[in-house]
N, C-alpha and C positions, 0 to 999 in steps of 0.2 A: 459422358460428362467428364471434363478434365478436372485436375485438383484445384486450379484457380477458380473455376466456376463453382465448384463445391464449396470452397472457402467463402466466396462472395455470398452465396445463398445462406450459409450458416451465419455469417456476420449480420446479414439483414434480419434474420430471425432473432438473433440476440438483441440487436438494437430495438426491435419491436417489443421484445419482452421487457427490456429496461424501461421503455416508455410506459408500458402498461403497469409497471411496478412502481411508478412515481418519479422516474428520472425525467425531468422536464427541461433542464438546462440544455439548450441547444449546443452551446459551446462544449460542454462535457460530452454529449452524445457524438458530436463531430470529432472530438479528440479520440474517443474510443473507436469510432469508425475508421479513422485514419491510421491508427497504430496497429501494426500486424501482430496480434497476440500469438499467432503461430510461431513467430520469430523468437518468442521468449520461453517456449516450452521445449522439452526434449523431443527428439524426432518421433519417438514411440507414441507420443501423445498428441501429435499434430491434428489427428482426426477429431480430437476432443477440445481443440483450442477455443472453439466458440460455443461450447456448452457452458451453462451457468454453474460451474463447479470449480473448486480449487484443484490444482494439479501439482504433482511433485516436481521439484527442480534440482534435487540433490541436497546433500548435507542435512537431510531430514526436513527440508523447508519446502514451501509450496508457493506457487503463484496464486494470488487470492482470487476468489470467486468474483466474476465480473460485476455482479450486482453490488457487492460490498465495495469494490473499487469505485464504481460509479457513484454510489451513495456518499461515500466519504469525500470524494472529490467535489461533488455538488455542494456538500455542506461547507466546504472551505470558502465558497463564495469568492472565487478568484478573479483577478484582472491582470492585465499585461504588465502592471507596475510592481506586482508583488514579488517578494523574495521569500522562498519557502525552505523550511528545514524538514527533511524526511528522515525518520528514524526507522531503519530497516530497508536497505536497497533491494535485497532479495534478487529476483530475476532482472530487475530494472524496469519492469512493465509499468508500475505505478509512477515511478519517476518520469518515464517517457510521456505518460498521459499528462502529468503536471507540467512538463516542459512546453507543451503546446498551449498552455493557458496562463503562464506567468513569465516574469522577467528572468529569474534564475532559481534553480533548485540546488540546494546543498543536501547531499544524501550520505548517511552514515550506515555502514554495514559491519557487523562484528565477525562475519565469516569471510576471510580473505579469498578463498577459492570462488565463492559466489560473486564477490565484487569484481574480481578479474574478468569473469565471464560477462557480467553486466557492462563493464566499461568497454569491452570489445564490441558489444552490441550497440552501445551509444556511438562508437566510432563508425561502425558499418552503416548506421542509420543517419550519420552526419548530424548528430545532435550535439550542439556546442554550448548549451546553457545549463548543463548539469555538472556540478563539481562534487567529487566523491572522496571519501577516505574510510579506511578501516579503523574503527575506534569504538569506545564505549558510548553507545548512543544515549545512555542515561545522563551523560555529562553534557550533551549537546555540542554546539560548535561556538564556543565563547568568542573566538576571534571574529566571527561574522555577525554576531548579534547587533541589534535586535532583528527578529524575523517578523514579517507581516502575518505569516501562517506557519503552523507546525502540524505535521501529520505523523502519528505513531502507529506502527503496524504490529504491535505486540501489546498484551494487556498488563496493566499494573493495578495494584489495589487502590492506588490513587496516583494522579499525575505527578511525576517528579517535580519538586519545587524548582530545581535548577532549570528545567525546561520551561516552566511557567514564567520564570524571571527573564528568559531570553526572548519573550514575546514583546512586541511593541504595544503601547496602549491602543486599543481598538483591534488588536490582533486576535486571531482565532486559532485554537488548537482543536484538532479532531483526533480522538483517542479512545480505544477500548478500555473500559474501567471495570474492575471486578476481581475479587479474590479467587473465585471458583469459575471454571469454564462454563458451568451451567447458570451462572449469574452475572454474566458480563453484558455490558451495553456500550454502544458507541455514544460518547458525549461530545457535544460542541461546547467548548469553553472559550468565552470571550473575555479578554482583559479590559477592564474599565479603569477609570481614574481612581476608583475606590477599592478595587479588588478583582474578583473573577465571577462571571455569571455562568452557570451550568445549565445545559439543556440536553435531556436524554433523547436520543434519536431512534435507536434500534438495538435489538438483542443480537449478540454475535458470540462466537467462540474463537478465541485467539490463543496462541502460545504466550507464556509469560514474558514480560520485558526483563531481560537479563543483563547484568553488568559485565564489563570487561570484554576483551576480544576473545572469541571462541577458540578453544584449543584445536590443533590440527586434527586430532583424532576425536571422534564423537561416538560414544557408546550407543548402540542401537538395541532395540528389543523388537520382538515379533508379535504383532497383534492382528488377528483376523486375516492372517496370510500376508500382511504388508509389513515392510520394514519401516519402523518409526523410531523417532527419538523424542526427547522432551521439547524439541523446538518446532514440531510440526504444527501448522496452523489449520484449524478446522472451523469453518463458518457455518452457521445455520443455513439450511437450503432456502428458507422463506423468511428473511428478515422483515420485521414490521416497520418498513419505511414508507411514510406517506408523502 
């Protein structure tokens, strides 16, 4: 069995698992099926690209667990007219999924080296509706507001007011909220004429949402034989998403 056949079989198993876990949006499932996740992970982890786990991508960061990507994307309730702000480009995988489902993605990453790699991937995949920059994601992208949808891939004690204000009325934000890693949940926040409605979706564990552009050198520590730093994302293996 060659590598392409193996990848195809693993991808099918992943899609079936996502369906069983409550991902019912056919457009989201189709986007995940079409985007080559193996293209967004280091070569050493290609054989794990379609496992439902987060994988390291450098700078102490990870490509998120497919179930979490799928659940957050489904909760955005996207259509082809939407303009999206993504806080945390990372490997570029989530942005690529979003690009298949909306008009344009604006993505901010605080790690310059990660963004350069992600941008090269976008070029190789001929994706032209993603605009990126290295910046403080907590400040959003004021020049491009308002956004129909905002997705945040790091946790805050509460959603930044600046980002909430950059949503259009009727807009949706999907974000992990919680002060401690063991008490975080993904929230769907909808902007109304009178304020914001909050809906709790699923428990997760994300790195903290941090300000400013990351320094070139990041201190690392060793834990359980793995090199980690304060920016590593760890999601629960079985999120309670219905």
